[in-house]
C-alpha positions, 0 to 999 in steps of 0.5 A, a space after each residue: 603459238 610458234 613451235 620454237 623447238 621445231 624451228 631450232 631443230 630445222 635451222 640447226 640441221 640446215 647449219 650442219 649442212 652449210 658446215 658440210 658444204 664449207 668442208 668441201 671448200 676447206 678440202 679445196 683450200 688444203 689441196 691448193 695450200 692457200 690462205 683460206 685454210 684458216 678462214 674455212 676452219 674458223 667458219 666451219 667451227 663457228 657454224 658447227 657450234 651454233 648448229 649444235 646449240 640450236 639442235 640442243 634447243 630443239 631436242 624433244 620437239 613434237 615435229 608438228 609444223 604449222 603454216 606460220 611456223 613454215 613461213 618463219 622457217 623459210 624466212 630464217 633459212 634464207 637469212 641465217 644461211 646467208 649470214 653464216 655464208 659470209 664467214 669465209 669472206 669475213 674471217 679471211 678478210 677477203 671482203 672487209 664490210 659485213 654488208 658487202 659480204 652479205 650481199 655477195 653471199 645472198 646474191 649466190 644463194 639467190 642465183 642473182 649473180 651480182 657481185 661487189 668484188 672487182 677482181 675475183 681472180 685474186 681470190 684463193 681457189 677455196 673462196 672462189 669454189 664457195 662463191 660457186 657453190 652458193 650459186 649451185 645450192 641456190 639453183 634449187 633453193 635452200 628450203 629444198 634441203 629442208 624438205 629433202 632432209 627432214 621427212 620426219 616433219 608431219 605435214 611440214 614438207 608441203 607447208 614449207 614448199 607452199 611458203 617457199 612458192 612464189 605464187 598461188 598453188 592450185 594443184 594438190 601437192 604430192 604426199 611424198 613431197 620429201 621423197 620427190 625432192 630427194 630425187 630432184 636433188 639426185 638428178 640435179 647433182 647427176 646432170 652437174 657431173 654429166 656436164 663436167 664430163 661433157 666438157 671433157 676437162 676431166 680427162 686431164 688429171 691435173 687438179 687445176 682442170 678438175 677444179 675449174 671444170 667443177 667451178 664452171 659447171 656449178 654456175 652454168 647449171 643455173 644458166 647464170 652465175 659470178 663467172 665472167 
C-alpha cells in the first residue's frame, strides 16, 4: 500500500525548495530590471500554491517510508521538479513549446548540458541564472535535497538513497545519512563560493562581474554545462 500522504508531504517540501530557488532568480531579475520579473513572480506563486496544497494533503502522515514509496518519490521528484522548472520559460514566453521547455529544464537538472536555445545571450539575466542554477542543483541531485532536509523520515533516507543510486549498493549505508548529505551540500556550497573568489571576479564590485562569476561557477563546479 502506497503511503500517499507521506509522498504528498515530501513532494510539497521539494516544491517549497524550488520556489526558494526561483526567488533567488527573481532577485536577479529585479536587480537588472528586466522582463523576467513577471515570469518568476507567476512561477513562484504557482509553485507555492501547489506546495501548500500538497503539504496540506500530506498532513498527519506517519513518516514511515517503504521501498516502494521511495522509488515513487524519486521518480516524482525528477518529473515534477522539472515540470515546475519549465514555468519561468513558459510564462515569460522565452521558450514557446512545452516540450522544448521541459527538455531544457530536465537537461539542466540532470547536468546533461544539451540545449534547444540557439542564442542564449538574448535571454534576461534572471532566466540565464535559472538555467545555471538547474545545473548546479543537478550536480548532487534533487533527491539529495529530500535526504538532507527531511531527516524525520524513519528509515526513509536510506531507502531513497538506494532508489536513487544507479547500481547495486553492497556496502552498509551510514545510519546518519541525512546528516552526511547536509554536510555534503555544505561542502558543495563552500567549494562553489571559493571557486568564485579564486576567479578574482568578485574583487570588482560591479553587479555584472559578481553575477557573471557566480553563473559561470554554477556550471564549472560540475565540469560541464550550458555555457559555451
